[in-house]
C-alpha positions in Angstrom: -214.9 -185.6 39.2 -215.5 -183.1 42.0 -214.1 -185.4 44.6 -210.9 -185.7 42.5 -210.7 -181.9 42.2 -211.1 -181.5 46.0 -208.5 -184.1 46.6 -206.1 -182.2 44.3 -206.7 -179.0 46.2 -206.2 -180.6 49.5 -202.8 -181.9 48.3 -201.9 -178.5 46.9 -202.7 -176.8 50.2 -201.6 -179.8 52.3 -200.7 -177.6 55.3 -204.2 -176.3 55.7 -206.2 -179.5 55.5 -208.2 -180.0 58.7 -211.8 -180.9 59.7 -212.7 -177.6 57.9 -211.2 -176.9 54.6 -210.5 -173.3 55.7 -211.4 -171.2 58.8 -213.9 -168.4 58.5 -212.5 -165.0 57.2 -209.4 -166.6 55.8 -207.9 -167.2 52.4 -204.8 -168.8 50.9 -203.0 -168.2 47.6 -200.4 -170.5 46.2 -198.4 -169.6 43.1 -197.5 -172.6 41.0 -195.8 -172.0 37.7 -198.1 -169.6 35.8 -201.2 -170.1 37.9 -202.5 -168.5 41.1 -204.5 -171.0 43.2 -206.9 -169.8 45.8 -209.0 -171.2 48.7 -211.2 -168.4 50.0 -213.9 -168.4 52.7 -216.8 -166.2 51.9 -219.4 -165.2 54.5 -223.0 -165.9 53.5 -223.9 -162.2 54.3 -221.5 -161.1 51.5 -223.6 -163.0 48.9 -226.8 -161.7 47.2 -230.0 -163.8 46.9 -228.7 -167.2 47.9 -229.9 -167.5 51.5 -233.5 -168.6 50.7 -234.8 -168.9 54.3 -232.9 -165.8 55.5 -231.4 -167.5 58.5 -227.8 -166.4 57.8 -226.8 -170.0 57.0 -226.4 -172.0 53.8 -227.5 -175.6 53.7 -226.2 -178.2 51.3 -229.4 -177.8 49.3 -229.0 -174.0 49.0 -225.4 -174.4 47.9 -226.4 -176.9 45.2 -229.3 -174.7 44.1 -227.3 -171.4 43.9 -223.9 -172.9 43.0 -223.6 -171.1 39.7 -224.8 -167.8 41.1 -222.2 -168.0 43.9 -219.5 -168.8 41.4 -220.6 -165.8 39.2 -220.6 -163.4 42.1 -217.2 -164.5 43.3 -215.7 -164.2 39.8 -217.1 -160.7 39.4 -216.0 -159.5 42.9 -212.6 -161.2 43.4 -210.1 -159.7 41.0 -206.6 -161.0 40.4 -204.1 -159.2 38.2 -200.3 -159.3 37.5 -198.4 -156.4 36.0 -201.7 -154.8 35.2 -203.0 -157.8 33.3 -205.9 -160.0 34.2 -205.5 -163.8 34.1 -207.9 -166.4 32.7 -210.1 -168.0 35.2 -209.7 -171.7 34.8 -212.0 -172.8 37.6 -214.3 -171.5 40.3 -215.9 -174.1 42.6 -218.1 -173.7 45.7 -217.8 -176.3 48.5 -219.1 -176.5 52.1 -216.5 -175.7 54.7 -216.4 -179.2 56.1 -214.0 -181.8 54.5 -215.5 -184.8 56.3 -219.0 -186.1 57.1 -222.3 -184.7 55.9 -222.2 -180.9 55.1 -223.7 -178.9 57.9 -225.5 -175.5 57.6 -222.8 -172.8 57.7 -222.5 -169.1 57.8 -219.8 -169.2 55.2 -218.8 -171.2 52.1 -215.4 -172.0 50.6 -214.4 -171.1 47.1 -211.7 -172.9 45.1 -210.5 -170.6 42.4 -207.7 -170.9 39.8 -206.4 -168.1 37.6 -203.9 -168.7 34.8 -201.4 -166.1 33.5 -199.1 -165.9 30.4 -196.1 -165.7 32.8 -195.5 -166.5 36.5 -197.4 -164.0 38.6 -194.6 -162.8 40.9 -196.4 -159.7 42.1 -200.2 -160.6 42.1 -202.6 -157.8 43.0 -205.8 -158.9 44.8 -208.9 -156.7 44.8 -212.2 -157.8 46.4 -215.3 -156.7 48.3 -216.3 -160.2 49.5 -216.9 -159.0 53.1 -219.9 -159.7 55.2 -222.2 -157.5 57.3 -221.9 -159.4 60.6 -219.4 -158.8 63.4 -216.0 -160.0 62.5 -216.8 -160.4 58.8 -215.3 -157.0 57.6 -211.8 -158.4 57.1 -210.1 -161.4 55.4 -206.6 -162.7 56.3 -204.9 -164.0 53.2 -201.7 -166.1 53.3 -199.7 -166.2 50.0 -196.9 -168.6 49.0 -194.5 -168.2 46.1 -191.8 -170.8 46.1 -190.1 -170.4 49.5 -191.5 -166.9 50.1 -194.6 -166.3 52.3 -196.6 -163.2 53.0 -199.7 -162.5 55.0 -202.1 -159.6 54.4 -205.3 -158.4 56.0 -207.9 -157.2 53.5 -210.7 -155.1 54.9 -214.0 -153.7 53.7 -212.3 -150.3 53.8 -209.2 -151.5 52.0 -209.8 -154.7 50.0 -206.7 -154.3 47.8 -203.2 -155.7 48.3 -200.2 -156.5 46.1 -198.0 -159.3 47.2 -194.3 -159.9 47.2 -193.1 -156.3 46.6 -190.1 -156.5 48.8 -189.1 -155.6 52.4 -189.3 -151.8 51.9 -192.9 -151.9 50.6 -193.8 -154.4 53.4 -192.3 -152.0 56.0 -194.6 -149.2 54.6 -197.6 -151.5 54.8 -196.9 -152.3 58.4 -196.5 -148.6 59.3 -199.9 -148.0 57.8 -201.3 -151.0 59.7 -199.9 -149.7 63.0 -201.5 -146.3 62.5 -204.9 -147.9 61.5 -204.8 -150.4 64.3 -204.3 -147.9 67.1 -206.7 -145.3 65.7 -209.3 -147.9 64.9 -209.1 -149.7 68.2 -211.5 -148.3 70.8 -209.9 -150.2 73.6 -206.4 -148.9 72.9 -207.7 -145.3 72.5 -209.6 -145.4 75.7 -206.5 -146.6 77.6 -204.4 -143.9 75.9 -207.1 -141.3 77.0 -206.8 -142.4 80.6 -203.0 -142.1 80.7 -202.9 -138.8 78.8 -205.3 -137.0 81.1 -203.5 -138.3 84.2 -200.8 -135.7 83.8 -199.8 -132.5 82.0 -196.8 -131.3 80.0 -194.9 -132.8 77.1 -192.3 -134.4 79.4 -195.0 -136.5 81.1 -196.9 -137.3 77.9 -193.8 -138.4 75.9 -192.6 -140.5 78.9 -195.9 -142.3 79.5 -196.7 -142.9 75.8 -193.2 -144.2 75.2 -193.5 -146.5 78.2 -196.6 -147.9 76.7 -195.0 -148.4 73.3 -191.8 -150.1 74.7 -194.0 -152.4 76.8 -196.3 -153.6 74.0 -193.3 -153.9 71.6 -191.8 -156.4 74.0 -194.8 -158.7 74.2 -195.7 -158.3 70.5 -192.2 -159.4 69.6 -192.3 -162.3 72.0 -195.6 -163.5 70.5 -194.6 -162.9 66.9 -191.4 -164.9 67.4 -193.3 -167.8 68.9 -191.5 -167.4 72.3 -194.5 -166.7 74.5 -198.1 -165.8 73.9 -201.4 -165.6 75.8 -204.8 -166.6 74.4 -207.1 -163.8 73.2 -209.8 -165.0 75.5 -207.6 -163.9 78.4 -206.0 -160.9 76.8 -209.1 -159.0 75.6 -210.8 -158.9 79.0 -207.5 -158.0 80.6 -207.2 -155.0 78.2 -210.7 -153.9 79.2 -209.7 -154.3 82.8 -206.6 -152.1 82.3 -208.9 -149.3 81.1 -211.1 -149.7 84.2 -207.9 -149.7 86.4 -206.5 -146.4 85.0 -209.9 -144.7 85.0 -210.4 -145.6 88.7 -206.9 -144.4 89.6 -207.7 -141.1 87.9 -210.9 -140.7 89.8 -209.4 -141.7 93.1 -206.2 -139.8 93.0 -207.2 -137.0 90.6 -205.5 -136.3 87.3 -202.1 -134.6 87.4 -201.9 -130.9 86.7 -198.2 -130.6 86.1 -195.4 -132.5 84.3 -194.1 -134.0 87.6 -193.3 -137.6 87.0 -195.5 -140.1 88.8 -193.2 -143.1 88.4 -195.6 -145.4 90.2 -198.3 -144.7 87.6 -195.9 -145.0 84.8 -194.9 -148.4 86.0 -198.6 -149.4 86.0 -198.8 -148.1 82.4 -195.8 -150.2 81.5 -197.4 -153.3 83.0 -200.7 -152.6 81.1 -198.7 -152.0 77.9 -197.4 -155.6 78.2 -201.0 -156.8 78.1 -201.9 -154.6 75.2 -198.9 -156.0 73.2 -200.5 -159.5 73.4 -203.7 -157.9 72.1 -201.8 -156.5 69.1 -200.3 -159.9 68.5 -203.6 -161.7 68.5 -204.8 -159.3 65.8 -201.8 -159.3 63.4 -199.2 -161.6 65.0 -199.8 -164.2 62.3 -198.9 -161.7 59.7 -195.7 -160.8 61.4 -194.7 -164.4 62.0 -195.3 -165.4 58.4 -193.4 -162.4 57.0 -190.0 -163.0 55.4 -188.8 -159.7 56.8 -189.8 -160.0 60.5 -187.6 -157.3 61.9 -188.7 -154.8 59.2 -192.3 -155.5 59.8 -192.1 -155.4 63.5 -190.3 -152.1 63.3 -192.8 -150.7 60.8 -195.8 -151.8 62.9 -194.4 -150.3 66.1 -193.5 -147.0 64.3 -197.0 -146.9 63.0 -198.4 -147.4 66.5 -196.2 -144.6 67.8 -197.4 -142.3 65.0 -201.0 -143.2 65.7 -200.5 -142.5 69.4 -198.9 -139.1 68.6 -201.8 -138.2 66.3 -204.3 -139.1 69.0 -202.4 -137.2 71.7 -202.3 -134.2 69.4 -206.0 -134.4 68.7 -206.8 -134.6 72.5 -204.6 -131.5 73.2 -206.2 -129.5 70.3 -209.6 -130.2 71.8 -208.5 -129.1 75.2 -206.9 -125.9 73.8 -210.2 -125.2 71.8 -212.2 -125.6 75.0 -209.9 -123.2 76.9 -210.6 -120.5 74.2 -214.3 -120.8 74.6 -216.6 -119.7 77.3 -216.1 -123.0 79.1 -212.4 -122.4 79.7 -212.9 -121.9 83.4 -214.2 -125.4 83.6 -211.3 -127.1 81.8 -210.4 -128.9 85.1 -213.6 -130.9 84.7 -212.5 -132.4 81.4 -210.1 -135.1 82.9 -212.8 -136.0 85.4 -215.5 -136.4 82.8 -213.1 -138.3 80.4 -212.2 -140.7 83.2 -215.9 -141.5 83.9 -216.5 -142.1 80.2 -213.5 -144.4 80.0 -214.7 -146.2 83.2 -218.2 -146.9 81.8 -216.9 -147.8 78.3 -214.2 -150.1 79.8 -216.8 -151.8 82.0 -219.0 -152.5 79.0 -216.1 -153.8 77.0 -215.1 -156.1 79.9 -218.7 -157.4 80.2 -218.8 -158.0 76.5 -215.5 -159.8 76.3 -216.5 -162.0 79.2 -219.9 -162.6 77.6 -221.7 -161.1 80.6 -223.8 -159.1 78.1 
């Protein structure tokens, strides 16, 4: 019976069937008539009292032994509503990630879940806290399909709630928020911004250099989202760290600017680095953009969010500098850019070593 159910689910989600039923930290939802059908990967660290040997993996034996408990935890912590009404759970079933061969110990399991409503769930709301405690387990990428419409959302431990298929305007707002969160939550991007902000002074310089960065990453993000050209994350992430190191070294070698005089050579370097950062944005959310039915609106929203986030960061840095000037350390304000460049250099080097698995 279970093999028949698994075969049915693989047919329902035919586009996702591979050697693994679903990659880690991913989920799919397909609306069929009055039902919402899910395939959800759940990290072992998100589950309570199921990893008997505490090795971070679940064996086939542990899955069989704790099957009911895993199903119960999922049903309690994965909510699906439509127009404020909960549906009836028709099935929750735990399976190993592999679809062929003998099940191997894995750091996640796959849940097949079906919820029935009285009417077609055209605007389903998902709420969950099924996130793990290990690196990379604090978010879930969910792909939803309703007839010919598709939408992708990223649920996180900080924001595990999303309502699908609300229209282009709501989607635009979501991507503005995502852009703000992504820039303010990305240490690598903030370090790079810090190195270019302290390299000069005056609003004319700051607006020019930040806009140059934005235009550059918008180009490569768009190219990647449209499927025209992309670079693997294994190359992009170390390159982003290298861009931080480069700008920090330039600051320490040439000295940060003390006026709003344009250094077009440095701005050109910022533009080139921005192209690399754009591929970094694409590797993080490019799949969401590509799957969106309103690609232009989502691209615009995300880039506006990035611009807002950059402005907020710039404002924060300037407020800190103004505060220092009003204290007893005001006569040492010239040391701030030098110190910030050293911090960026050390942090960028550590990021580069981590991305290249040197540490």
